Structures are given as structure tokens and as C-alpha cells.
C-alpha positions as CSV (number, residue, x, y, z in Angstrom):
1,X,125.1,-150.4,-70.9
2,X,127.6,-152.8,-71.6
3,X,126.4,-155.3,-74.4
4,X,130.1,-157.7,-74.0
5,X,131.9,-159.2,-71.4
6,X,133.4,-157.1,-69.1
7,X,137.3,-157.0,-68.3
8,X,139.5,-156.5,-65.6
9,X,142.8,-155.3,-64.8
10,X,144.9,-154.6,-62.5
11,X,147.9,-151.7,-62.6
12,X,149.5,-151.0,-59.6
13,X,149.3,-147.5,-58.7
14,X,152.2,-146.1,-55.9
15,X,150.5,-145.2,-52.5
16,X,147.0,-146.3,-54.1
17,X,144.3,-143.6,-55.4
18,X,142.8,-140.5,-53.2
19,X,141.7,-138.5,-56.7
20,X,141.1,-139.6,-60.5
21,X,140.3,-138.2,-64.1
22,X,139.5,-139.8,-67.5
23,X,140.2,-137.9,-70.7
24,X,139.7,-140.1,-73.6
25,X,141.9,-143.1,-73.5
26,X,144.1,-141.7,-70.5
27,X,143.7,-141.7,-66.9
28,X,145.5,-139.1,-64.4
29,X,145.4,-141.0,-61.1
30,X,146.7,-138.6,-57.4
31,X,148.0,-140.8,-54.4
32,X,149.8,-140.1,-51.4
33,X,153.1,-142.8,-50.9
34,X,154.8,-143.2,-47.4
35,X,158.7,-142.3,-47.6
36,X,161.7,-143.8,-45.6
37,X,161.7,-141.2,-43.6
38,X,157.8,-141.5,-42.5
39,X,156.5,-138.4,-44.6
40,X,154.1,-139.0,-47.4
41,X,155.1,-138.0,-50.6
42,X,152.5,-137.2,-53.5
43,X,152.1,-138.7,-56.8
44,X,150.9,-138.5,-60.3
45,X,150.3,-141.6,-62.4
46,X,149.2,-141.6,-66.0
47,X,147.8,-144.7,-67.2
48,X,146.8,-145.4,-70.5
49,X,143.5,-146.9,-70.8
50,X,143.5,-148.4,-74.5
51,X,147.0,-150.5,-73.4
52,X,145.9,-151.2,-69.8
53,X,149.4,-149.7,-68.7
54,X,150.9,-146.5,-66.2
55,X,153.9,-144.6,-66.7
56,X,155.8,-144.2,-64.1
57,X,154.9,-141.8,-61.5
58,X,155.7,-138.1,-61.5
59,X,156.2,-136.6,-58.1
60,X,153.4,-133.7,-57.4
61,X,152.4,-131.7,-54.4
62,X,152.5,-134.0,-51.2
63,X,149.1,-134.4,-49.1
64,X,147.4,-136.5,-46.7
65,X,146.0,-139.1,-47.6
66,X,142.0,-139.3,-46.7
67,X,142.1,-135.5,-47.1
68,X,140.8,-134.7,-50.6
69,X,142.6,-133.9,-53.6
70,X,141.6,-131.1,-56.7
71,X,142.0,-132.0,-59.9
72,X,140.7,-129.7,-63.3
73,X,142.3,-129.7,-67.0
74,X,142.9,-126.0,-68.2
75,X,144.2,-124.6,-71.7
76,X,147.6,-124.9,-73.1
77,X,147.7,-128.9,-72.5
78,X,147.6,-128.0,-68.4
79,X,146.1,-130.2,-65.7
80,X,146.1,-128.8,-62.2
81,X,145.8,-130.5,-59.0
82,X,145.5,-129.2,-55.5
83,X,146.6,-131.2,-52.1
84,X,145.8,-130.5,-48.8
85,X,148.0,-130.3,-45.9
86,X,150.9,-130.6,-48.1
87,X,153.0,-129.6,-45.0
88,X,152.4,-132.6,-43.7
89,X,154.5,-133.8,-45.9
90,X,157.9,-134.9,-47.6
91,X,159.0,-132.0,-49.0
92,X,157.9,-129.3,-46.4
93,X,160.0,-131.6,-43.9
94,X,162.9,-132.1,-45.5
95,X,163.0,-128.7,-46.4
96,X,162.5,-128.8,-49.8
97,X,160.4,-126.2,-52.3
98,X,156.7,-127.3,-51.5
99,X,153.4,-125.8,-52.2
100,X,149.9,-127.2,-52.1
101,X,149.1,-126.5,-56.5
102,X,151.1,-128.1,-58.6
103,X,150.3,-128.1,-62.6
104,X,151.2,-130.7,-64.5
105,X,151.7,-130.1,-68.7
106,X,150.4,-133.0,-70.7
107,X,151.8,-132.6,-73.8
108,X,155.5,-132.5,-72.3
109,X,154.9,-134.7,-68.7
110,X,156.5,-132.1,-66.7
111,X,155.7,-130.7,-63.8
112,X,155.6,-127.1,-62.0
113,X,155.1,-126.4,-58.6
114,X,153.5,-123.0,-57.8
115,X,155.6,-121.2,-55.2
116,X,155.1,-119.7,-53.2
117,X,153.4,-121.8,-50.4
118,X,149.7,-119.8,-50.5
119,X,148.1,-122.7,-48.1
120,X,145.6,-125.8,-48.6
121,X,143.9,-125.7,-51.9
122,X,140.6,-126.8,-51.6
123,X,139.4,-125.8,-55.0
124,X,140.7,-125.2,-58.5
125,X,138.4,-124.1,-61.6
126,X,140.2,-123.4,-65.3
127,X,138.7,-120.6,-67.0
128,X,139.2,-122.1,-70.4
129,X,139.8,-119.7,-73.5
130,X,141.2,-117.1,-70.9
131,X,144.3,-119.4,-70.4
132,X,143.6,-119.3,-66.5
133,X,143.0,-120.9,-63.3
134,X,141.3,-119.7,-60.4
135,X,142.6,-121.6,-57.2
136,X,140.8,-121.1,-53.4
137,X,144.5,-121.9,-51.2
138,X,144.2,-121.2,-48.0
139,X,141.4,-118.9,-48.0
140,X,141.7,-116.8,-50.6
141,X,141.1,-116.9,-54.3
142,X,144.8,-117.0,-56.4
143,X,144.9,-117.1,-60.7
144,X,147.4,-118.2,-62.1
145,X,148.6,-118.0,-66.3
146,X,148.1,-121.6,-67.8
147,X,150.6,-120.8,-70.5
148,X,153.7,-120.5,-67.7
149,X,151.7,-121.0,-64.2
150,X,153.0,-117.9,-63.2
151,X,150.5,-116.0,-60.4
152,X,148.4,-113.0,-62.1
153,X,147.6,-109.8,-60.5
154,X,144.1,-110.9,-58.6
155,X,143.7,-107.2,-56.8
156,X,140.2,-107.0,-58.0
157,X,139.2,-110.3,-56.3
158,X,137.4,-109.7,-52.9
159,X,136.5,-112.8,-50.8
160,X,134.4,-111.7,-47.0
161,X,135.0,-114.8,-44.8
162,X,137.4,-118.1,-46.2
163,X,137.3,-119.3,-49.7
164,X,137.1,-122.7,-50.1
165,X,135.9,-123.8,-53.3
166,X,136.1,-121.8,-56.8
167,X,133.4,-123.0,-59.6
168,X,133.1,-121.3,-63.3
169,X,129.6,-120.0,-63.8
170,X,130.2,-119.5,-67.7
171,X,131.9,-122.1,-68.4
172,X,130.4,-124.5,-71.6
173,X,130.4,-127.6,-69.7
174,X,131.0,-128.7,-65.8
175,X,134.3,-130.2,-66.6
176,X,135.6,-126.7,-66.3
177,X,135.1,-126.9,-63.2
178,X,136.9,-129.0,-60.0
179,X,137.0,-132.6,-60.1
180,X,136.0,-134.3,-56.6
């Protein structure tokens, strides 16, 4: 419960917000902005809650506003963002590299787009301590390294049916699983 007067602050977020994750005094906000050509572009805005300021947005995987997005922090200072309907976005429609899963390094503030396109990224979970992230993309489960974003061998991952989400059952905290 708050004991003092509540304070408010307005920080403009390009394209609004479809998802957010808070880590201490930093909030990561995902949104989609209508671009001049009429297609949606994905954005990540890093907000400093200590001084109520926001960095310039960085381009991430495109998605469609109103559709779910997924966010989770992994090892090696990484933030993983899964988007849905990225083939409806700016990159796909302008013949640029695209995919529905983004790895963002929170230390270097650099984005790595994961290729190739594997379908909608509907679930992401971090296997902390093992430098891995599992993602449900296009109904299948993929494994990525948090050190460099490269796909890892998933030959022993068998899915009967369609994978929509993934969860780390032995996680120390629920923070290892997708933030909705």
C-alpha cells in the first residue's frame, strides 16, 4: 500500500504499448506503430522509471496491434520478444529480413533478429543458468542460445500436435516464463 501521495508521469511511447516488463527501475515496452506506407512496425522502448525518461525506440519484430506479444528475460543480459502476425508488418512487405522473435541485449542495447522466419512466436521461456531460451514458433518448439541468438539442436524435442506456448517447470521463479 502506498503511504505517500501518488505521482503520475506521461511518457510518450511510439505506437502505444501492447506489452511491458519491469526489471527494477527499467521498464521494457513493446508496441506497434503505423508506418508511412501503411504497414505496422514493431518497437521496443526502454523506460527509466527512476527519472521518468524513455530512450529512443528501437526496431524489433513487427506484429499486429491487439495481438498477443511475449516477453521474457534470459541469461547473458538478454530480453526475448515474441510477436504474432509479423508477416503483416513493415519488414515483410518491403522485402527486408524478418522474423517473429527478437533477442535484445540489455547491456549493449542492440537487437538481433532471429532468422529464418519460423512462424508466429506464441511462447517464450528462459532456461536460466543454461543460457537457453525455448520458443514456440509456428506450432513447433525451437531452442536458442542466449550468448549469440543462434538456433540450437532441437532434435530431441518432440511435439505431438501444435505447440502454442512453452514453460520452464523447474524454474526458480515464474519470471523465467513468458510475461503476458
